[in-house]
PDBQT receptor file of N, H, CA, C and O in Angstrom, charges set to zero:
ATOM      1  N   MET A   1      14.107  -7.976 -14.858  1.00  0.00    +0.000 N 
ATOM      2  CA  MET A   1      13.795  -7.594 -13.492  1.00  0.00    +0.000 C 
ATOM      3  C   MET A   1      13.732  -8.847 -12.620  1.00  0.00    +0.000 C 
ATOM      4  O   MET A   1      13.250  -9.898 -13.041  1.00  0.00    +0.000 OA
ATOM      5  N   SER A   2      14.228  -8.706 -11.406  1.00  0.00    +0.000 N 
ATOM      6  H   SER A   2      14.620  -7.852 -11.064  1.00  0.00    +0.000 HD
ATOM      7  CA  SER A   2      14.174  -9.832 -10.477  1.00  0.00    +0.000 C 
ATOM      8  C   SER A   2      12.776  -9.898  -9.854  1.00  0.00    +0.000 C 
ATOM      9  O   SER A   2      11.992  -8.955  -9.951  1.00  0.00    +0.000 OA
ATOM     10  N   ASN A   3      12.488 -11.020  -9.220  1.00  0.00    +0.000 N 
ATOM     11  H   ASN A   3      13.126 -11.786  -9.140  1.00  0.00    +0.000 HD
ATOM     12  CA  ASN A   3      11.190 -11.183  -8.571  1.00  0.00    +0.000 C 
ATOM     13  C   ASN A   3      10.981 -10.158  -7.465  1.00  0.00    +0.000 C 
ATOM     14  O   ASN A   3       9.867  -9.668  -7.282  1.00  0.00    +0.000 OA
ATOM     15  N   ASN A   4      12.036  -9.828  -6.726  1.00  0.00    +0.000 N 
ATOM     16  H   ASN A   4      12.941 -10.227  -6.875  1.00  0.00    +0.000 HD
ATOM     17  CA  ASN A   4      11.911  -8.822  -5.667  1.00  0.00    +0.000 C 
ATOM     18  C   ASN A   4      11.564  -7.459  -6.238  1.00  0.00    +0.000 C 
ATOM     19  O   ASN A   4      10.752  -6.736  -5.660  1.00  0.00    +0.000 OA
ATOM     20  N   GLN A   5      12.160  -7.098  -7.354  1.00  0.00    +0.000 N 
ATOM     21  H   GLN A   5      12.819  -7.685  -7.823  1.00  0.00    +0.000 HD
ATOM     22  CA  GLN A   5      11.856  -5.812  -7.969  1.00  0.00    +0.000 C 
ATOM     23  C   GLN A   5      10.413  -5.767  -8.463  1.00  0.00    +0.000 C 
ATOM     24  O   GLN A   5       9.729  -4.756  -8.300  1.00  0.00    +0.000 OA
ATOM     25  N   ILE A   6       9.960  -6.840  -9.054  1.00  0.00    +0.000 N 
ATOM     26  H   ILE A   6      10.515  -7.661  -9.187  1.00  0.00    +0.000 HD
ATOM     27  CA  ILE A   6       8.577  -6.904  -9.540  1.00  0.00    +0.000 C 
ATOM     28  C   ILE A   6       7.611  -6.815  -8.362  1.00  0.00    +0.000 C 
ATOM     29  O   ILE A   6       6.611  -6.100  -8.432  1.00  0.00    +0.000 OA
ATOM     30  N   ASN A   7       7.906  -7.540  -7.276  1.00  0.00    +0.000 N 
ATOM     31  H   ASN A   7       8.718  -8.120  -7.219  1.00  0.00    +0.000 HD
ATOM     32  CA  ASN A   7       7.054  -7.459  -6.087  1.00  0.00    +0.000 C 
ATOM     33  C   ASN A   7       7.025  -6.051  -5.517  1.00  0.00    +0.000 C 
ATOM     34  O   ASN A   7       5.966  -5.558  -5.129  1.00  0.00    +0.000 OA
ATOM     35  N   PHE A   8       8.188  -5.399  -5.466  1.00  0.00    +0.000 N 
ATOM     36  H   PHE A   8       9.048  -5.800  -5.782  1.00  0.00    +0.000 HD
ATOM     37  CA  PHE A   8       8.260  -4.043  -4.931  1.00  0.00    +0.000 C 
ATOM     38  C   PHE A   8       7.442  -3.078  -5.781  1.00  0.00    +0.000 C 
ATOM     39  O   PHE A   8       6.701  -2.257  -5.240  1.00  0.00    +0.000 OA
ATOM     40  N   VAL A   9       7.564  -3.165  -7.086  1.00  0.00    +0.000 N 
ATOM     41  H   VAL A   9       8.165  -3.832  -7.525  1.00  0.00    +0.000 HD
ATOM     42  CA  VAL A   9       6.791  -2.295  -7.986  1.00  0.00    +0.000 C 
ATOM     43  C   VAL A   9       5.295  -2.545  -7.795  1.00  0.00    +0.000 C 
ATOM     44  O   VAL A   9       4.501  -1.604  -7.795  1.00  0.00    +0.000 OA
ATOM     45  N   GLY A  10       4.913  -3.802  -7.635  1.00  0.00    +0.000 N 
ATOM     46  H   GLY A  10       5.558  -4.567  -7.635  1.00  0.00    +0.000 HD
ATOM     47  CA  GLY A  10       3.513  -4.127  -7.402  1.00  0.00    +0.000 C 
ATOM     48  C   GLY A  10       2.986  -3.488  -6.135  1.00  0.00    +0.000 C 
ATOM     49  O   GLY A  10       1.880  -2.948  -6.129  1.00  0.00    +0.000 OA
ATOM     50  N   TRP A  11       3.761  -3.540  -5.058  1.00  0.00    +0.000 N 
ATOM     51  H   TRP A  11       4.659  -3.978  -5.062  1.00  0.00    +0.000 HD
ATOM     52  CA  TRP A  11       3.316  -2.932  -3.804  1.00  0.00    +0.000 C 
ATOM     53  C   TRP A  11       3.269  -1.414  -3.901  1.00  0.00    +0.000 C 
ATOM     54  O   TRP A  11       2.389  -0.791  -3.307  1.00  0.00    +0.000 OA
ATOM     55  N   VAL A  12       4.185  -0.810  -4.629  1.00  0.00    +0.000 N 
ATOM     56  H   VAL A  12       4.900  -1.315  -5.112  1.00  0.00    +0.000 HD
ATOM     57  CA  VAL A  12       4.132   0.646  -4.834  1.00  0.00    +0.000 C 
ATOM     58  C   VAL A  12       2.855   1.017  -5.583  1.00  0.00    +0.000 C 
ATOM     59  O   VAL A  12       2.218   2.020  -5.262  1.00  0.00    +0.000 OA
ATOM     60  N   LEU A  13       2.482   0.220  -6.572  1.00  0.00    +0.000 N 
ATOM     61  H   LEU A  13       3.000  -0.594  -6.833  1.00  0.00    +0.000 HD
ATOM     62  CA  LEU A  13       1.233   0.482  -7.292  1.00  0.00    +0.000 C 
ATOM     63  C   LEU A  13       0.018   0.309  -6.378  1.00  0.00    +0.000 C 
ATOM     64  O   LEU A  13      -0.946   1.068  -6.484  1.00  0.00    +0.000 OA
ATOM     65  N   PHE A  14       0.054  -0.677  -5.487  1.00  0.00    +0.000 N 
ATOM     66  H   PHE A  14       0.837  -1.293  -5.401  1.00  0.00    +0.000 HD
ATOM     67  CA  PHE A  14      -1.027  -0.829  -4.515  1.00  0.00    +0.000 C 
ATOM     68  C   PHE A  14      -1.127   0.393  -3.609  1.00  0.00    +0.000 C 
ATOM     69  O   PHE A  14      -2.231   0.826  -3.280  1.00  0.00    +0.000 OA
ATOM     70  N   ILE A  15       0.019   0.959  -3.200  1.00  0.00    +0.000 N 
ATOM     71  H   ILE A  15       0.916   0.607  -3.468  1.00  0.00    +0.000 HD
ATOM     72  CA  ILE A  15       0.009   2.148  -2.352  1.00  0.00    +0.000 C 
ATOM     73  C   ILE A  15      -0.587   3.329  -3.102  1.00  0.00    +0.000 C 
ATOM     74  O   ILE A  15      -1.376   4.088  -2.539  1.00  0.00    +0.000 OA
ATOM     75  N   LEU A  16      -0.218   3.491  -4.365  1.00  0.00    +0.000 N 
ATOM     76  H   LEU A  16       0.423   2.874  -4.822  1.00  0.00    +0.000 HD
ATOM     77  CA  LEU A  16      -0.803   4.570  -5.166  1.00  0.00    +0.000 C 
ATOM     78  C   LEU A  16      -2.307   4.376  -5.301  1.00  0.00    +0.000 C 
ATOM     79  O   LEU A  16      -3.066   5.344  -5.254  1.00  0.00    +0.000 OA
ATOM     80  N   SER A  17      -2.732   3.149  -5.466  1.00  0.00    +0.000 N 
ATOM     81  H   SER A  17      -2.115   2.363  -5.504  1.00  0.00    +0.000 HD
ATOM     82  CA  SER A  17      -4.157   2.833  -5.527  1.00  0.00    +0.000 C 
ATOM     83  C   SER A  17      -4.844   3.200  -4.217  1.00  0.00    +0.000 C 
ATOM     84  O   SER A  17      -5.925   3.789  -4.230  1.00  0.00    +0.000 OA
ATOM     85  N   ALA A  18      -4.227   2.859  -3.084  1.00  0.00    +0.000 N 
ATOM     86  H   ALA A  18      -3.348   2.381  -3.073  1.00  0.00    +0.000 HD
ATOM     87  CA  ALA A  18      -4.803   3.195  -1.784  1.00  0.00    +0.000 C 
ATOM     88  C   ALA A  18      -4.924   4.701  -1.616  1.00  0.00    +0.000 C 
ATOM     89  O   ALA A  18      -5.923   5.185  -1.084  1.00  0.00    +0.000 OA
ATOM     90  N   LEU A  19      -3.926   5.443  -2.059  1.00  0.00    +0.000 N 
ATOM     91  H   LEU A  19      -3.114   5.050  -2.491  1.00  0.00    +0.000 HD
ATOM     92  CA  LEU A  19      -4.000   6.906  -1.978  1.00  0.00    +0.000 C 
ATOM     93  C   LEU A  19      -5.139   7.442  -2.844  1.00  0.00    +0.000 C 
ATOM     94  O   LEU A  19      -5.825   8.387  -2.456  1.00  0.00    +0.000 OA
ATOM     95  N   GLY A  20      -5.338   6.838  -4.015  1.00  0.00    +0.000 N 
ATOM     96  H   GLY A  20      -4.781   6.069  -4.330  1.00  0.00    +0.000 HD
ATOM     97  CA  GLY A  20      -6.463   7.228  -4.870  1.00  0.00    +0.000 C 
ATOM     98  C   GLY A  20      -7.793   6.941  -4.202  1.00  0.00    +0.000 C 
ATOM     99  O   GLY A  20      -8.721   7.745  -4.289  1.00  0.00    +0.000 OA
ATOM    100  N   PHE A  21      -7.893   5.790  -3.531  1.00  0.00    +0.000 N 
ATOM    101  H   PHE A  21      -7.139   5.137  -3.461  1.00  0.00    +0.000 HD
ATOM    102  CA  PHE A  21      -9.125   5.465  -2.810  1.00  0.00    +0.000 C 
ATOM    103  C   PHE A  21      -9.373   6.450  -1.671  1.00  0.00    +0.000 C 
ATOM    104  O   PHE A  21     -10.514   6.838  -1.419  1.00  0.00    +0.000 OA
ATOM    105  N   ILE A  22      -8.311   6.851  -0.990  1.00  0.00    +0.000 N 
ATOM    106  H   ILE A  22      -7.384   6.536  -1.195  1.00  0.00    +0.000 HD
ATOM    107  CA  ILE A  22      -8.456   7.824   0.099  1.00  0.00    +0.000 C 
ATOM    108  C   ILE A  22      -8.987   9.151  -0.446  1.00  0.00    +0.000 C 
ATOM    109  O   ILE A  22      -9.892   9.750   0.135  1.00  0.00    +0.000 OA
ATOM    110  N   ILE A  23      -8.425   9.596  -1.550  1.00  0.00    +0.000 N 
ATOM    111  H   ILE A  23      -7.690   9.109  -2.022  1.00  0.00    +0.000 HD
ATOM    112  CA  ILE A  23      -8.881  10.854  -2.149  1.00  0.00    +0.000 C 
ATOM    113  C   ILE A  23     -10.329  10.732  -2.608  1.00  0.00    +0.000 C 
ATOM    114  O   ILE A  23     -11.120  11.657  -2.423  1.00  0.00    +0.000 OA
ATOM    115  N   ALA A  24     -10.678   9.599  -3.205  1.00  0.00    +0.000 N 
ATOM    116  H   ALA A  24     -10.036   8.848  -3.356  1.00  0.00    +0.000 HD
ATOM    117  CA  ALA A  24     -12.039   9.403  -3.703  1.00  0.00    +0.000 C 
ATOM    118  C   ALA A  24     -13.054   9.281  -2.572  1.00  0.00    +0.000 C 
ATOM    119  O   ALA A  24     -14.235   9.569  -2.770  1.00  0.00    +0.000 OA
ATOM    120  N   SER A  25     -12.611   8.859  -1.391  1.00  0.00    +0.000 N 
ATOM    121  H   SER A  25     -11.652   8.626  -1.230  1.00  0.00    +0.000 HD
ATOM    122  CA  SER A  25     -13.558   8.638  -0.306  1.00  0.00    +0.000 C 
ATOM    123  C   SER A  25     -13.690   9.828   0.634  1.00  0.00    +0.000 C 
ATOM    124  O   SER A  25     -14.298   9.706   1.698  1.00  0.00    +0.000 OA
ATOM    125  N   ILE A  26     -13.137  10.961   0.266  1.00  0.00    +0.000 N 
ATOM    126  H   ILE A  26     -12.643  11.060  -0.598  1.00  0.00    +0.000 HD
ATOM    127  CA  ILE A  26     -13.290  12.154   1.107  1.00  0.00    +0.000 C 
ATOM    128  C   ILE A  26     -14.779  12.448   1.250  1.00  0.00    +0.000 C 
ATOM    129  O   ILE A  26     -15.509  12.556   0.265  1.00  0.00    +0.000 OA
ATOM    130  N   GLY A  27     -15.206  12.574   2.500  1.00  0.00    +0.000 N 
ATOM    131  H   GLY A  27     -14.613  12.487   3.300  1.00  0.00    +0.000 HD
ATOM    132  CA  GLY A  27     -16.618  12.824   2.784  1.00  0.00    +0.000 C 
ATOM    133  C   GLY A  27     -17.375  11.561   3.168  1.00  0.00    +0.000 C 
ATOM    134  O   GLY A  27     -18.510  11.643   3.638  1.00  0.00    +0.000 OA
ATOM    135  N   SER A  28     -16.779  10.418   2.981  1.00  0.00    +0.000 N 
ATOM    136  H   SER A  28     -15.857  10.351   2.600  1.00  0.00    +0.000 HD
ATOM    137  CA  SER A  28     -17.411   9.155   3.353  1.00  0.00    +0.000 C 
ATOM    138  C   SER A  28     -16.579   8.516   4.465  1.00  0.00    +0.000 C 
ATOM    139  O   SER A  28     -15.474   8.029   4.225  1.00  0.00    +0.000 OA
ATOM    140  N   PHE A  29     -17.123   8.525   5.682  1.00  0.00    +0.000 N 
ATOM    141  H   PHE A  29     -18.020   8.921   5.877  1.00  0.00    +0.000 HD
ATOM    142  CA  PHE A  29     -16.368   8.041   6.835  1.00  0.00    +0.000 C 
ATOM    143  C   PHE A  29     -15.907   6.606   6.650  1.00  0.00    +0.000 C 
ATOM    144  O   PHE A  29     -14.718   6.323   6.796  1.00  0.00    +0.000 OA
ATOM    145  N   TRP A  30     -16.818   5.689   6.331  1.00  0.00    +0.000 N 
ATOM    146  H   TRP A  30     -17.784   5.919   6.213  1.00  0.00    +0.000 HD
ATOM    147  CA  TRP A  30     -16.459   4.277   6.233  1.00  0.00    +0.000 C 
ATOM    148  C   TRP A  30     -15.566   4.005   5.028  1.00  0.00    +0.000 C 
ATOM    149  O   TRP A  30     -14.698   3.134   5.086  1.00  0.00    +0.000 OA
ATOM    150  N   GLY A  31     -15.768   4.728   3.955  1.00  0.00    +0.000 N 
ATOM    151  H   GLY A  31     -16.473   5.436   3.909  1.00  0.00    +0.000 HD
ATOM    152  CA  GLY A  31     -14.877   4.596   2.809  1.00  0.00    +0.000 C 
ATOM    153  C   GLY A  31     -13.465   5.029   3.155  1.00  0.00    +0.000 C 
ATOM    154  O   GLY A  31     -12.491   4.405   2.734  1.00  0.00    +0.000 OA
ATOM    155  N   MET A  32     -13.361   6.098   3.924  1.00  0.00    +0.000 N 
ATOM    156  H   MET A  32     -14.152   6.604   4.267  1.00  0.00    +0.000 HD
ATOM    157  CA  MET A  32     -12.058   6.597   4.355  1.00  0.00    +0.000 C 
ATOM    158  C   MET A  32     -11.384   5.610   5.299  1.00  0.00    +0.000 C 
ATOM    159  O   MET A  32     -10.188   5.350   5.173  1.00  0.00    +0.000 OA
ATOM    160  N   VAL A  33     -12.140   5.060   6.244  1.00  0.00    +0.000 N 
ATOM    161  H   VAL A  33     -13.112   5.272   6.346  1.00  0.00    +0.000 HD
ATOM    162  CA  VAL A  33     -11.584   4.089   7.188  1.00  0.00    +0.000 C 
ATOM    163  C   VAL A  33     -11.036   2.874   6.428  1.00  0.00    +0.000 C 
ATOM    164  O   VAL A  33      -9.916   2.433   6.685  1.00  0.00    +0.000 OA
ATOM    165  N   GLY A  34     -11.813   2.348   5.511  1.00  0.00    +0.000 N 
ATOM    166  H   GLY A  34     -12.722   2.706   5.302  1.00  0.00    +0.000 HD
ATOM    167  CA  GLY A  34     -11.372   1.200   4.729  1.00  0.00    +0.000 C 
ATOM    168  C   GLY A  34     -10.142   1.512   3.899  1.00  0.00    +0.000 C 
ATOM    169  O   GLY A  34      -9.229   0.693   3.798  1.00  0.00    +0.000 OA
ATOM    170  N   SER A  35     -10.117   2.693   3.306  1.00  0.00    +0.000 N 
ATOM    171  H   SER A  35     -10.859   3.359   3.388  1.00  0.00    +0.000 HD
ATOM    172  CA  SER A  35      -8.973   3.085   2.485  1.00  0.00    +0.000 C 
ATOM    173  C   SER A  35      -7.704   3.241   3.311  1.00  0.00    +0.000 C 
ATOM    174  O   SER A  35      -6.622   2.851   2.872  1.00  0.00    +0.000 OA
ATOM    175  N   VAL A  36      -7.834   3.802   4.492  1.00  0.00    +0.000 N 
ATOM    176  H   VAL A  36      -8.713   4.119   4.848  1.00  0.00    +0.000 HD
ATOM    177  CA  VAL A  36      -6.663   3.980   5.362  1.00  0.00    +0.000 C 
ATOM    178  C   VAL A  36      -6.136   2.619   5.822  1.00  0.00    +0.000 C 
ATOM    179  O   VAL A  36      -4.926   2.398   5.847  1.00  0.00    +0.000 OA
ATOM    180  N   PHE A  37      -7.049   1.703   6.188  1.00  0.00    +0.000 N 
ATOM    181  H   PHE A  37      -8.032   1.883   6.168  1.00  0.00    +0.000 HD
ATOM    182  CA  PHE A  37      -6.605   0.359   6.570  1.00  0.00    +0.000 C 
ATOM    183  C   PHE A  37      -5.914  -0.341   5.404  1.00  0.00    +0.000 C 
ATOM    184  O   PHE A  37      -4.925  -1.046   5.604  1.00  0.00    +0.000 OA
ATOM    185  N   PHE A  38      -6.423  -0.154   4.197  1.00  0.00    +0.000 N 
ATOM    186  H   PHE A  38      -7.226   0.419   4.035  1.00  0.00    +0.000 HD
ATOM    187  CA  PHE A  38      -5.799  -0.744   3.010  1.00  0.00    +0.000 C 
ATOM    188  C   PHE A  38      -4.389  -0.187   2.821  1.00  0.00    +0.000 C 
ATOM    189  O   PHE A  38      -3.463  -0.940   2.521  1.00  0.00    +0.000 OA
ATOM    190  N   LEU A  39      -4.219   1.117   2.991  1.00  0.00    +0.000 N 
ATOM    191  H   LEU A  39      -4.971   1.729   3.235  1.00  0.00    +0.000 HD
ATOM    192  CA  LEU A  39      -2.904   1.742   2.874  1.00  0.00    +0.000 C 
ATOM    193  C   LEU A  39      -1.952   1.205   3.937  1.00  0.00    +0.000 C 
ATOM    194  O   LEU A  39      -0.798   0.900   3.637  1.00  0.00    +0.000 OA
ATOM    195  N   ILE A  40      -2.424   1.088   5.170  1.00  0.00    +0.000 N 
ATOM    196  H   ILE A  40      -3.361   1.336   5.413  1.00  0.00    +0.000 HD
ATOM    197  CA  ILE A  40      -1.574   0.568   6.249  1.00  0.00    +0.000 C 
ATOM    198  C   ILE A  40      -1.158  -0.868   5.953  1.00  0.00    +0.000 C 
ATOM    199  O   ILE A  40      -0.003  -1.237   6.164  1.00  0.00    +0.000 OA
ATOM    200  N   ALA A  41      -2.090  -1.676   5.466  1.00  0.00    +0.000 N 
ATOM    201  H   ALA A  41      -3.029  -1.376   5.294  1.00  0.00    +0.000 HD
ATOM    202  CA  ALA A  41      -1.763  -3.064   5.128  1.00  0.00    +0.000 C 
ATOM    203  C   ALA A  41      -0.699  -3.125   4.039  1.00  0.00    +0.000 C 
ATOM    204  O   ALA A  41       0.220  -3.940   4.121  1.00  0.00    +0.000 OA
ATOM    205  N   CYS A  42      -0.809  -2.285   3.032  1.00  0.00    +0.000 N 
ATOM    206  H   CYS A  42      -1.556  -1.623   2.965  1.00  0.00    +0.000 HD
ATOM    207  CA  CYS A  42       0.201  -2.256   1.968  1.00  0.00    +0.000 C 
ATOM    208  C   CYS A  42       1.569  -1.875   2.530  1.00  0.00    +0.000 C 
ATOM    209  O   CYS A  42       2.581  -2.459   2.143  1.00  0.00    +0.000 OA
ATOM    210  N   LEU A  43       1.606  -0.910   3.433  1.00  0.00    +0.000 N 
ATOM    211  H   LEU A  43       0.784  -0.436   3.748  1.00  0.00    +0.000 HD
ATOM    212  CA  LEU A  43       2.877  -0.497   4.023  1.00  0.00    +0.000 C 
ATOM    213  C   LEU A  43       3.476  -1.615   4.868  1.00  0.00    +0.000 C 
ATOM    214  O   LEU A  43       4.692  -1.802   4.873  1.00  0.00    +0.000 OA
ATOM    215  N   VAL A  44       2.634  -2.359   5.584  1.00  0.00    +0.000 N 
ATOM    216  H   VAL A  44       1.646  -2.207   5.581  1.00  0.00    +0.000 HD
ATOM    217  CA  VAL A  44       3.129  -3.478   6.385  1.00  0.00    +0.000 C 
ATOM    218  C   VAL A  44       3.773  -4.537   5.489  1.00  0.00    +0.000 C 
ATOM    219  O   VAL A  44       4.807  -5.106   5.839  1.00  0.00    +0.000 OA
ATOM    220  N   PHE A  45       3.162  -4.797   4.339  1.00  0.00    +0.000 N 
ATOM    221  H   PHE A  45       2.322  -4.335   4.055  1.00  0.00    +0.000 HD
ATOM    222  CA  PHE A  45       3.726  -5.795   3.428  1.00  0.00    +0.000 C 
ATOM    223  C   PHE A  45       5.049  -5.324   2.814  1.00  0.00    +0.000 C 
ATOM    224  O   PHE A  45       5.810  -6.146   2.303  1.00  0.00    +0.000 OA
ATOM    225  N   LEU A  46       5.334  -4.033   2.853  1.00  0.00    +0.000 N 
ATOM    226  H   LEU A  46       4.717  -3.365   3.268  1.00  0.00    +0.000 HD
ATOM    227  CA  LEU A  46       6.605  -3.524   2.326  1.00  0.00    +0.000 C 
ATOM    228  C   LEU A  46       7.744  -3.616   3.336  1.00  0.00    +0.000 C 
ATOM    229  O   LEU A  46       8.906  -3.459   2.959  1.00  0.00    +0.000 OA
ATOM    230  N   VAL A  47       7.444  -3.863   4.595  1.00  0.00    +0.000 N 
ATOM    231  H   VAL A  47       6.501  -3.990   4.901  1.00  0.00    +0.000 HD
ATOM    232  CA  VAL A  47       8.484  -3.910   5.632  1.00  0.00    +0.000 C 
ATOM    233  C   VAL A  47       9.616  -4.870   5.280  1.00  0.00    +0.000 C 
ATOM    234  O   VAL A  47      10.777  -4.495   5.449  1.00  0.00    +0.000 OA
ATOM    235  N   PRO A  48       9.347  -6.096   4.797  1.00  0.00    +0.000 N 
ATOM    236  CA  PRO A  48      10.470  -7.005   4.497  1.00  0.00    +0.000 C 
ATOM    237  C   PRO A  48      11.444  -6.480   3.444  1.00  0.00    +0.000 C 
ATOM    238  O   PRO A  48      12.596  -6.910   3.412  1.00  0.00    +0.000 OA
ATOM    239  N   PHE A  49      11.010  -5.566   2.588  1.00  0.00    +0.000 N 
ATOM    240  H   PHE A  49      10.074  -5.216   2.613  1.00  0.00    +0.000 HD
ATOM    241  CA  PHE A  49      11.912  -5.015   1.575  1.00  0.00    +0.000 C 
ATOM    242  C   PHE A  49      12.953  -4.086   2.191  1.00  0.00    +0.000 C 
ATOM    243  O   PHE A  49      14.007  -3.866   1.594  1.00  0.00    +0.000 OA
ATOM    244  N   PHE A  50      12.678  -3.539   3.368  1.00  0.00    +0.000 N 
ATOM    245  H   PHE A  50      11.822  -3.718   3.853  1.00  0.00    +0.000 HD
ATOM    246  CA  PHE A  50      13.570  -2.566   3.971  1.00  0.00    +0.000 C 
ATOM    247  C   PHE A  50      14.305  -3.092   5.193  1.00  0.00    +0.000 C 
ATOM    248  O   PHE A  50      15.195  -2.422   5.718  1.00  0.00    +0.000 OA
ATOM    249  N   ARG A  51      13.939  -4.296   5.657  1.00  0.00    +0.000 N 
ATOM    250  H   ARG A  51      13.216  -4.841   5.231  1.00  0.00    +0.000 HD
ATOM    251  CA  ARG A  51      14.656  -4.895   6.784  1.00  0.00    +0.000 C 
ATOM    252  C   ARG A  51      15.873  -5.631   6.260  1.00  0.00    +0.000 C 
ATOM    253  O   ARG A  51      15.813  -6.288   5.220  1.00  0.00    +0.000 OA
ATOM    254  N   PRO A  52      16.982  -5.518   6.985  1.00  0.00    +0.000 N 
ATOM    255  CA  PRO A  52      18.179  -6.269   6.540  1.00  0.00    +0.000 C 
ATOM    256  C   PRO A  52      17.961  -7.777   6.730  1.00  0.00    +0.000 C 
ATOM    257  O   PRO A  52      17.302  -8.205   7.677  1.00  0.00    +0.000 OA
ATOM    258  N   ASP A  53      18.516  -8.553   5.833  1.00  0.00    +0.000 N 
ATOM    259  H   ASP A  53      19.052  -8.204   5.064  1.00  0.00    +0.000 HD
ATOM    260  CA  ASP A  53      18.441 -10.004   5.957  1.00  0.00    +0.000 C 
ATOM    261  C   ASP A  53      19.297 -10.468   7.121  1.00  0.00    +0.000 C 
ATOM    262  O   ASP A  53      20.364  -9.917   7.392  1.00  0.00    +0.000 OA
ATOM    263  N   LYS A  54      18.805 -11.492   7.800  1.00  0.00    +0.000 N 
ATOM    264  H   LYS A  54      17.939 -11.939   7.580  1.00  0.00    +0.000 HD
ATOM    265  CA  LYS A  54      19.566 -12.003   8.958  1.00  0.00    +0.000 C 
ATOM    266  C   LYS A  54      20.424 -13.173   8.528  1.00  0.00    +0.000 C 
ATOM    267  O   LYS A  54      21.141 -13.747   9.348  1.00  0.00    +0.000 OA
TER     268      LYS A  54
């Protein structure tokens, strides 16, 4: 596996983790807020994988 593939798999696992945190924090406002921000941050870090190289 190339380094890019390993990085991509790692970020996908982080996203799955964030989704698990969101499910676990149902009923807890601050837990939900933190989990959603974590998910958004993971998605932002995935942007370079989908942007074309210049």
